[in-house]
C-alpha positions in Angstrom: 0.0 0.0 0.0 1.1 3.6 -0.7 2.0 5.7 2.4 -0.7 8.3 3.2 -3.4 6.7 1.1 -6.2 7.8 3.4 -5.9 11.5 4.0 -4.0 14.5 2.7 -2.7 15.2 6.2 -0.7 12.0 5.9 1.2 13.4 2.9 1.9 16.6 4.8 3.2 14.7 7.8 5.4 12.6 5.5 7.0 15.7 4.1 8.1 16.8 7.5 9.2 13.5 8.9 11.5 10.9 7.2 9.5 8.0 5.8 9.7 5.1 8.2 9.7 1.4 7.4 6.5 -0.5 7.0 4.7 -1.3 10.2 4.1 -4.8 11.3 0.4 -4.5 10.5 1.1 -3.4 7.0 3.6 -6.2 6.5 1.0 -8.7 7.7 -2.2 -7.3 6.1 -1.1 -4.9 3.4 -2.7 -1.8 5.0 -2.3 0.4 8.1 -4.7 0.7 11.0 -5.5 4.2 9.9 -7.0 2.8 6.7 -9.9 1.4 8.8 -10.3 4.5 10.9 -13.2 6.0 8.9 -15.5 5.2 6.0 -13.6 7.6 3.8 -10.3 5.8 4.6 -11.8 2.4 3.9 -13.2 3.6 0.6 -9.7 4.9 -0.3 -8.2 1.6 0.6 -10.6 -0.4 -1.5 -10.1 1.8 -4.5 -6.3 1.8 -4.2 -4.8 1.3 -7.7 -3.6 -2.2 -8.1 -1.8 -4.2 -10.8 -4.4 -6.0 -13.0 -2.1 -9.0 -13.9 -3.2 -11.6 -11.4 -6.9 -10.8 -11.8 -6.6 -11.1 -15.5 -4.8 -14.4 -15.4 -7.6 -15.7 -13.2 -10.2 -14.4 -15.7 -8.4 -16.2 -18.5 -8.2 -19.5 -16.6 -11.8 -19.3 -15.3 -13.2 -18.6 -18.8 -11.2 -21.6 -20.1 -12.5 -23.9 -17.4 -16.1 -22.7 -17.9 -15.8 -23.5 -21.6 -14.9 -27.1 -20.7 -17.6 -27.2 -18.0 -20.3 -26.2 -20.4 -19.6 -29.2 -22.6 -19.5 -31.6 -19.6 -21.4 -30.8 -16.3 -23.7 -28.2 -17.9 -24.8 -30.8 -20.4 -24.0 -29.5 -23.9 -22.6 -32.9 -24.9 -26.0 -34.7 -24.1 -28.4 -31.9 -24.6 -30.9 -34.0 -26.5 -31.2 -36.4 -23.6 -31.1 -33.7 -20.9 -34.1 -31.8 -22.3 -36.1 -34.8 -23.7 -39.7 -34.0 -24.1 -41.8 -35.3 -21.2 -38.9 -35.9 -18.9 -39.8 -35.2 -15.3 -38.3 -32.0 -14.0 -38.0 -30.7 -10.4 -38.2 -26.8 -10.3 -36.7 -24.4 -7.9 -39.1 -22.6 -5.6 -40.0 -19.1 -7.0 -38.6 -20.1 -10.4 -41.5 -22.4 -11.4 -42.3 -20.1 -14.3 -39.0 -21.0 -16.1 -39.4 -23.6 -18.8 -36.9 -25.2 -21.2 -37.1 -23.8 -24.7 -37.5 -26.1 -27.7 -34.4 -28.2 -28.2 -33.1 -26.2 -31.1 -33.3 -23.0 -29.1 -31.7 -24.7 -26.1 -28.7 -25.4 -28.3 -28.6 -21.6 -29.1 -28.7 -20.8 -25.4 -25.7 -23.1 -24.8 -23.8 -21.7 -27.8 -24.3 -18.2 -26.3 -23.1 -19.4 -23.0 -20.1 -21.1 -24.6 -19.2 -18.0 -26.6 -19.5 -15.9 -23.4 -17.0 -18.1 -21.6 -14.6 -17.9 -24.5 -15.0 -14.1 -24.5 -14.2 -14.0 -20.8 -11.2 -16.2 -21.4 -9.9 -14.0 -24.2 -11.0 -10.7 -22.6 -12.8 -9.8 -25.9 -15.9 -7.6 -25.6 -15.5 -8.4 -22.0 -18.7 -6.9 -20.5 -20.9 -8.3 -23.2 -19.2 -11.7 -22.8 -19.9 -11.7 -19.1 -23.5 -10.8 -19.7 -23.8 -13.6 -22.3 -22.3 -16.1 -19.9 -24.1 -15.3 -16.6 -27.6 -14.7 -18.2 -27.6 -18.1 -19.9 -25.8 -19.8 -17.1 -28.3 -18.8 -14.4 -31.2 -19.6 -16.8 -29.9 -23.2 -17.3 -29.1 -23.5 -13.6 -32.7 -22.6 -12.5 -34.3 -24.9 -15.0 -33.7 -28.1 -13.0 -33.2 -28.3 -9.2 -31.9 -31.9 -9.4 -28.7 -30.8 -11.0 -27.9 -28.4 -8.0 -24.7 -28.5 -6.2 -22.7 -25.9 -4.3 -20.0 -25.4 -6.9 -22.5 -24.8 -9.7 -23.9 -21.7 -8.1 -20.3 -20.7 -7.2 -19.5 -20.5 -10.9 -22.5 -18.2 -11.4 -21.4 -16.0 -8.5 -17.9 -15.7 -9.8 -19.2 -14.9 -13.3 -21.4 -12.2 -11.8 -18.6 -10.7 -9.8 -16.2 -10.7 -12.8 -18.9 -8.7 -14.7 -18.5 -5.9 -12.2 -14.7 -5.9 -12.4 -12.1 -4.6 -14.9 -10.5 -8.0 -15.5 -9.7 -7.2 -19.1 -6.7 -4.9 -18.4 -4.1 -7.5 -19.0 -3.8 -10.6 -21.3 -6.9 -9.5 -23.2 -8.0 -8.8 -26.7 -9.7 -5.7 -25.5 -6.3 -4.5 -24.2 -4.7 -5.1 -27.6 -7.5 -3.1 -29.3 -7.5 -0.2 -26.8 -4.3 1.3 -25.3 -6.5 3.0 -22.7 -7.4 -0.4 -21.3 -4.1 -2.1 -21.7 -2.3 -2.5 -18.4 -4.6 0.1 -16.7 -4.9 -0.3 -13.0 -7.8 -1.9 -11.2 -9.2 -1.0 -7.8 -8.1 -3.2 -4.9 -11.8 -4.2 -4.2 -11.6 -6.3 -7.4 -9.2 -8.7 -5.6 -10.9 -8.2 -2.1 -14.3 -9.4 -3.4 -13.0 -12.5 -5.0 -10.7 -13.4 -2.1 -13.6 -12.9 0.3 -15.8 -15.2 -1.8 -13.2 -18.0 -1.8 -12.6 -17.6 1.9 -16.3 -18.1 2.5 -16.3 -21.2 0.3 -13.5 -22.8 2.4 -14.8 -21.7 5.8 -18.4 -22.6 5.3 -17.3 -26.0 4.0 -15.4 -26.4 7.3 -18.3 -25.3 9.4 -20.5 -27.9 7.7 -18.0 -30.6 8.7 -18.4 -29.8 12.4 -21.3 -32.3 12.7 -20.9 -35.5 14.7 -20.8 -37.8 11.8 -17.9 -36.0 10.2 -15.9 -35.4 13.4 -16.3 -39.0 14.5 -15.1 -40.2 11.1 -18.3 -41.8 9.7 -19.3 -39.5 6.8 -16.7 -40.7 4.2 -15.4 -43.9 5.6 -15.2 -45.6 2.2 -12.7 -43.0 0.9 -9.9 -44.4 3.1 -9.9 -47.5 0.9 -9.1 -45.5 -2.3 -5.6 -45.9 -3.7 -4.8 -42.2 -3.2 -4.6 -42.9 0.5 -2.3 -45.9 0.2 0.9 -43.9 1.3 -0.8 -43.1 4.6 -1.5 -46.8 5.2 2.2 -47.5 5.6 2.1 -45.8 9.0 -1.6 -45.9 10.0 -4.3 -48.5 9.9 -7.3 -47.8 7.6 -9.5 -46.8 10.4 -7.1 -44.1 11.5 -6.5 -42.9 7.9 -10.3 -42.4 7.7 -10.5 -40.6 11.0 -7.3 -38.5 10.9 -6.6 -37.9 7.3 -9.9 -38.0 5.5 -12.1 -36.4 8.1 -9.7 -34.6 10.4 -7.5 -33.3 7.5 -10.5 -32.2 5.5 -12.0 -30.4 8.4 -8.8 -28.6 9.4 -7.9 -27.6 5.8 -11.3 -26.1 5.1 -11.4 -24.1 8.4 -7.8 -22.8 7.9 -7.2 -22.5 4.2 -8.6 -19.0 3.8 -6.5 -17.7 6.6 -3.3 -19.5 5.5 -3.6 -18.3 1.9 -3.9 -14.7 3.1 -0.6 -14.3 4.9 2.8 -14.4 3.1 4.5 -16.6 5.7 1.9 -19.3 5.5 0.9 -19.1 1.8 3.5 -21.7 0.6 2.2 -24.2 3.1 -1.4 -23.4 2.2 -0.5 -23.8 -1.5 0.9 -27.3 -0.9 -2.0 -28.6 1.1 -4.7 -26.9 -0.9 -3.2 -28.1 -4.2 -2.9 -31.7 -2.8 -6.4 -31.6 -1.5 -8.0 -30.4 -4.8 -5.9 -32.8 -6.9 -7.1 -35.6 -4.8 -10.7 -34.4 -5.0 -10.5 -34.4 -8.8 -9.8 -38.1 -8.7 -12.1 -39.1 -5.8 -15.3 -37.4 -7.0 -17.1 -36.6 -10.2 -17.2 -32.8 -9.7 -16.2 -31.6 -13.2 -14.0 -28.5 -13.2 -14.6 -27.6 -9.5 -11.2 -28.9 -8.2 -9.3 -27.1 -11.0 -11.3 -23.9 -10.5 -10.4 -23.9 -6.8 -6.8 -24.5 -7.7 -6.9 -21.4 -9.9 -8.6 -19.3 -7.2 -5.5 -19.8 -5.0 -3.5 -17.6 -7.4 -5.7 -14.6 -6.4 -4.1 -14.6 -2.9 -0.6 -14.0 -4.3 0.8 -10.5 -5.0 -1.1 -8.9 -7.9 2.1 -8.6 -10.0 3.1 -12.2 -9.7 2.5 -12.9 -13.5 4.9 -10.1 -14.5 7.6 -11.5 -12.1 7.0 -15.0 -13.4 7.2 -14.1 -17.1 10.1 -11.8 -16.3 12.2 -15.0 -16.0 11.4 -16.0 -19.5 13.7 -15.3 -22.5 13.3 -11.8 -23.9 11.5 -12.8 -27.1 8.8 -14.7 -25.0 8.5 -11.8 -22.5 7.4 -9.5 -25.3 4.7 -11.9 -26.3 3.5 -13.1 -22.9 3.6 -10.1 -20.7 4.3 -6.3 -20.3 6.8 -5.5 -17.6 4.7 -2.7 -16.1 1.2 -1.4 -15.4 -0.3 2.1 -15.4 -1.3 4.1 -12.3 -4.3 6.5 -12.4 -2.0 9.3 -13.7 -0.8 7.1 -16.5 2.7 6.5 -15.0 4.4 3.2 -15.5 4.8 1.0 -12.4 7.4 -1.7 -12.6 7.2 -4.6 -10.2 10.9 -5.4 -10.5 
């Protein structure tokens, strides 16, 4: 965070007194206590100019995963069976008025949703692409209650949140077509909103695991017999693998992941366990792109300029293609991360 981001008096004070090192709070949280001292200061903090690189990489990967998800879990590959005439359908309360269109028109709905996800991935006509994706996605979601699961509405929530953000400032076709958009800063709340959403996903999953069946190791007993847990069986009996690793490990990870991802000191540990957890889930359950989407969301907790630093290690001819070395602050000045 920039010194004196809250009030003008801070700048005047900085001119009279030598600039001190970052406080412990700023090193831990990225902001000072003064930034929370008033509504004005909080608004200034949430609108702090921030590098768009990490947000845009997330946008690219999320759009790509949604394009795959549409053909699989959303049902494009078996649309003729999914919307077979006369098939029994369970509606959502308050959305009983929604009916599937004729099959030919449902294909059009899915094509619009697919093109929207591609537009999000490429950052092309970004706002329109977000609208195409979320309008058709929520329509399809509310058509059939039996297909509900928690990660399905998470995709819709993230799509809606992205439509409010400026995630097309980096790695985007819109940026190539408009120098005004290319590498322009984004407000900090773009990151804060998505980080808060992912924190809620983990934490609520942990809270849901605090029931007696999970804590006592009964909910997912069968998972301990899966080959993925064989390494643990060299040191623990199957019953203890189920209790300590499957149930205890899952509970502790969900309750702590959001906190561990937030802090620099614990983020590498969180990355290891979260990545291991989601890679295992991708093999244990038929949950489509959810495990990979959650892997991608972990990148949002890194420093916003991490893609520029990462691509900065590439050969010069690749750096010119993959990444710009700087982003633009509100005054149009170049800000270099390294």
